KOLMIDREN-65493 format. One line per 3 residues: number of its first residue (from 1); their letters; for each residue z, y, x of C-alpha. Coordinates in steps of 0.5 Angstrom, whole numbers, plus 500, padded with zeros to 3 digits. Layout:
residues N
NUM) a) Z Y X  ...
***
This chain:
residues 355
1) xxx) 481 499 553  488 503 554  495 502 550
4) xxx) 492 506 544  485 504 543  489 496 543
7) xxx) 494 499 539  488 502 534  487 494 535
10) xxx) 493 491 532  493 495 526  486 495 524
13) xxx) 488 486 524  496 489 519  490 491 515
16) xxx) 489 485 514  495 483 510  495 490 505
19) xxx) 498 488 500  501 481 501  507 481 505
22) xxx) 512 485 501  518 485 503  516 485 509
25) xxx) 510 490 513  504 488 516  503 488 523
28) xxx) 497 486 527  499 484 536  494 483 541
31) xxx) 495 479 548  492 482 554  491 479 561
34) xxx) 492 481 566  484 482 567  484 486 561
37) xxx) 480 480 557  483 479 550  487 473 550
40) xxx) 490 472 543  491 475 536  494 475 530
43) xxx) 498 478 525  502 477 519  500 474 512
46) xxx) 506 473 508  513 471 505  513 465 509
49) xxx) 508 465 514  509 467 522  510 474 523
52) xxx) 503 477 527  508 475 535  508 468 532
55) xxx) 502 468 530  499 471 536  503 467 541
58) xxx) 502 461 538  495 460 538  497 461 546
61) xxx) 502 454 546  507 460 546  505 463 553
64) xxx) 502 469 555  504 469 563  502 476 566
67) xxx) 500 479 561  501 485 556  502 483 548
70) xxx) 501 489 543  504 490 536  504 495 531
73) xxx) 511 496 530  517 494 533  518 486 534
76) xxx) 524 483 530  530 482 533  533 478 526
79) xxx) 533 472 525  532 468 520  532 461 517
82) xxx) 524 461 515  521 462 523  524 458 529
85) xxx) 527 465 533  526 473 533  518 475 535
88) xxx) 523 480 540  526 472 543  519 469 543
91) xxx) 516 475 547  522 476 551  520 469 553
94) xxx) 512 468 553  511 470 561  508 477 559
97) xxx) 508 482 563  509 487 559  509 490 551
100) xxx) 507 496 548  509 496 540  506 503 536
103) xxx) 512 504 531  520 503 531  523 498 527
106) xxx) 526 503 521  529 498 517  537 496 518
109) xxx) 539 491 522  532 490 524  532 495 530
112) xxx) 533 492 537  527 488 538  525 492 545
115) xxx) 531 492 547  532 484 547  525 484 551
118) xxx) 527 489 556  532 486 557  528 479 558
121) xxx) 526 484 565  519 486 561  516 491 561
124) xxx) 517 495 556  513 502 552  514 504 545
127) xxx) 513 507 541  506 511 542  506 518 540
130) xxx) 498 519 540  497 512 535  505 512 532
133) xxx) 502 516 526  496 511 524  502 504 526
136) xxx) 506 508 520  500 509 515  500 502 515
139) xxx) 507 501 514  508 506 509  510 502 503
142) xxx) 515 498 508  517 505 510  519 507 504
145) xxx) 523 502 501  526 501 506  528 508 506
148) xxx) 529 510 499  529 503 496  524 505 491
151) xxx) 515 502 492  511 506 495  506 511 490
154) xxx) 500 512 490  496 518 484  489 515 484
157) xxx) 484 519 480  476 520 481  475 526 477
160) xxx) 468 532 478  468 537 483  473 541 477
163) xxx) 477 536 476  476 533 470  476 526 468
166) xxx) 471 525 462  466 530 458  469 533 452
169) xxx) 468 528 448  471 522 452  465 519 457
172) xxx) 468 517 463  463 511 466  461 512 471
175) xxx) 463 519 474  463 516 481  457 512 484
178) xxx) 458 504 486  460 505 493  467 509 490
181) xxx) 467 505 485  466 498 490  472 503 495
184) xxx) 477 502 489  477 496 489  479 495 496
187) xxx) 485 500 494  487 495 489  486 489 493
190) xxx) 491 493 499  497 494 494  502 490 491
193) xxx) 501 492 483  497 498 479  499 502 473
196) xxx) 496 505 467  499 509 461  499 506 454
199) xxx) 493 512 453  488 509 459  490 503 457
202) xxx) 488 505 450  482 508 451  478 504 457
205) xxx) 481 498 456  481 495 463  482 490 467
208) xxx) 485 492 473  483 487 477  479 486 484
211) xxx) 472 484 484  466 483 491  471 484 496
214) xxx) 471 478 500  479 475 499  481 479 495
217) xxx) 486 479 491  489 481 483  495 486 484
220) xxx) 500 486 479  498 489 473  504 495 470
223) xxx) 502 498 463  507 504 461  508 503 454
226) xxx) 514 506 451  512 506 445  510 499 444
229) xxx) 502 501 443  498 497 447  496 490 442
232) xxx) 496 483 445  487 483 445  488 488 451
235) xxx) 482 483 456  487 485 462  492 480 459
238) xxx) 486 475 458  486 474 466  490 472 471
241) xxx) 495 473 474  501 478 472  501 482 467
244) xxx) 507 488 466  508 491 460  515 495 461
247) xxx) 517 500 454  522 501 450  522 493 446
250) xxx) 522 486 448  518 483 443  513 479 446
253) xxx) 506 481 448  501 476 450  502 473 456
256) xxx) 505 481 459  512 479 462  516 485 458
259) xxx) 521 489 462  525 494 456  527 501 459
262) xxx) 533 502 458  531 508 457  525 512 452
265) xxx) 520 514 455  522 510 460  525 512 467
268) xxx) 520 512 472  526 511 478  528 506 474
271) xxx) 522 504 474  519 504 481  527 502 483
274) xxx) 526 495 479  519 494 482  522 495 489
277) xxx) 527 490 488  522 485 485  518 485 492
280) xxx) 513 490 489  513 495 495  506 499 494
283) xxx) 505 502 487  497 504 485  498 509 479
286) xxx) 491 510 476  492 514 470  491 517 465
289) xxx) 493 523 466  499 525 462  502 518 467
292) xxx) 500 523 473  504 528 471  510 524 470
295) xxx) 510 521 475  509 529 478  514 532 475
298) xxx) 520 525 477  518 528 484  515 521 485
301) xxx) 508 521 489  508 520 495  500 518 497
304) xxx) 494 521 493  487 519 493  483 523 489
307) xxx) 475 521 489  471 527 488  464 526 485
310) xxx) 459 533 487  458 535 479  462 540 473
313) xxx) 464 537 467  468 543 464  474 542 459
316) xxx) 480 540 458  481 532 461  484 533 467
319) xxx) 487 527 473  492 531 472  496 532 463
322) xxx) 502 535 461  504 542 461  503 545 468
325) xxx) 507 550 473  509 556 470  508 559 477
328) xxx) 506 557 484  512 556 488  512 550 483
331) xxx) 507 546 485  507 540 488  504 541 494
334) xxx) 500 535 499  497 535 506  490 533 507
337) xxx) 492 527 512  486 523 513  478 526 514
340) xxx) 475 525 507  471 520 507  463 520 505
343) xxx) 462 514 499  455 515 497  454 522 493
346) xxx) 462 522 493  467 524 497  474 520 498
349) xxx) 480 525 499  487 522 501  493 526 502
352) xxx) 500 526 502  506 528 499  509 535 503
355) x) 516 534 503
***
């Protein structure tokens, strides 16, 4: 296998930690012997657990004589009381011959790991241009937090071909099929938090839990409720895990944690910064249309994921509400940066925001 192929293996390992590693990034590592055989692999499982390189090297007793260490992100160089040594030092003294990494560590004070390894006499290659996009994609929330100081925001909607999310009478279950809905549960599983507006919470009473995913766990649930409209009888309030209600009132609401907003309506820039500081680096916004419009108007959309079903509904109930833009020049624009994925009869389209 080529260096690029091994790095893509690292990305797949890193994806096992998505939604679980904040405030650290998800990272994967593969150690390959001189003969091209896979000796060990590792990934970061969450705060307080070994980083990917440390996880892989521990399976070899810390030694990897003559091997190549592949890692999706540059090994860390900063010390921490939670780990015996930075990953760069572990790699440097492992006896390995080469280090190949997919992406430089952008966090302030965290870089320099590649130079530590190179100074120890290893051959170091990276970032690798042909895999840099894939390595960057898996750590998007981490990159957003360290560069912008806020949670990474993904807007998600399930729509008909004409962008509608319900019939004129409000019927919306189910626009997409079982395969697409199962994929949404995997998306939730990889997110630190999932958010809906009060209108969606009242209309759909969603659980916002993860179901049907092996080893899945529920993200933090967030309700955007500036007018305190949601009742304590919401089903999600009886589910295990955290639910945050963000709004103008500090009054108790069942088992929910109340985050009083300093403004009415809720300042979304404030909210995403507060979520980031609380260790919630990936926020999945699941609707409804007015909530999506509010995030777009605030310039707070890093990724857009649409599940598109092959039917047409017509009418006013679109995935994006608000007043709409006055000119095409004002319209938010996106880049389709992943191949469309067929899920049964439906399609998943994933876009990054054009900056």
